[in-house]
N, C-alpha and C positions, 0 to 999 in steps of 0.2 A: 639594798637587795630587793626591795619590794618597789622601789621605782624603777630599778631596771626591769623587772618581770613586768610592771605595768606599761612600760614603753615598748617590750618586745612585744606584747600581745596585742598593742594597738597598731603596732608597725605589721603584724601578722594579719589581721582583721583589714587592714586597708590593702594589704598586698594580694591577699586573696579575693577581696571584692573587685578590685582592678584587673586582676590576673583573670578572672572570670568573665569579664566584659565582652571580648572578643568571641567567646564561644557562645555567649548568650544573644550577641548582636547576628551573628552568622547562622543561627538556629532558627531563622525564619521558616516559616510553614510552608512545604512546598507541596502543590496541587497533587492530589493522589489520582492517579487514572483509575477510574471505575472499572469493573470487571466488563460491563457491557463494552466500552470502549476497546478493552484489549481484545475482546473475542471479535469485536467489529473490524479492528485492523487486521487480526490474523484471519480471520474469513476472506478479506479483499485481497490479501496476499496469497492466500490459498486460491482464490478464483484465478489471478493472474498467472499462477504457476500453473493450474490445469489448463489453462487456455494454452500457454506457451509450451507444454508439453503435447498438447494434441497438434498443435502447428508444427511441432519439430519433428513430427513423424514423417518418415520417408513418402509413405503413400498420400500423406495431405500435401507434402510439399510438390510431389510430380501433378497432383490434380491441380494444384493453384497455377503451376506453370502451364498445364495442360489449357486451363480456361483464360491465360493470357494475364494473370495477376501475378505481380512481383513478390515472391515472398518476404521480401525486406520491407516491401510497403506496407504489408499486412502486419509485420512486426511493429512497424512504427504506428499503425493505427491502432493496434492492442495498447500498446503503451500509451497512447493519448486518449482512451477510451477513460470515461468517469469512473468511479468506483461502482456506482450502481449500475451501469451498462456492463463492465466488467462483470459484476455478480449475476447479471441477468444472462449474459453470453455464457457463463461458466455453468448455470442453471440448466439452459438449452443443452448443452454438451452431455451433462450427467442425465438427462432424460430422453435422450436420442436412444433408441433402440440396437441392440448390438449387431454388428454386421452392416448396418446401413450408416456407419459414422462418418465415412468419406463423403459421401454426398450430402447428409445434414451438416457437416461441419462446413462444407463448401457453400451449401445454400446458406448457412447461419453468416458465413464471413462476405457472401455476396451481400446479403440484406444490410449487413453492418456499412458495409462500402457504400452501397446504394443509398442509405439513409444520411451518412455522412456527406455523400456527394449533394443530396437533395438540400440540406442544411447549408451547403456552402464552404463546408471545412475542408472539403478535398475535392479534387478535380482528377478522378481515375476514370471513369466512364464520360466518353465524350457526348453520348446521347442525352446525359441528364444537363440541363440547362435552366 
C-alpha cells in the first residue's frame, strides 16, 4: 500500500509539473501601453474626428466647392495628414472664433493644401511649381 501511494504521488507530481508547462510558457510578459501612449492615441483620433466633423458640415462643403476644391480630395488629404499635422489643424479649428468658422476652415484647408503642393506631395493648385 505504501509503495502504491508513493508511486501515485510521484505520478501526480510529474503530471502537475508537465501540465503547468504550457501555461507557464504562454505567460510571457506582454508590453503594457502607458497612459501617455493611450491618451496620445485617443487625442489623435479625436483630432481627426473633429476635422472630419467640420469638413462634413454642409456650409463647409458648399464653400469648398465654391472655391474649386473637390471635397473628396480634401478628405483624402486629411486622411494623409500625419498625427502632428492633424492635431495642429484640429487645434486651429478649436481656436477659431465662433461665426468665422467657415472662412477660417477654408483658409486652414487652403494653407494645408498649399503646403502639401509646395512639398510636392500633391498637385491641386497648378500655380505651385
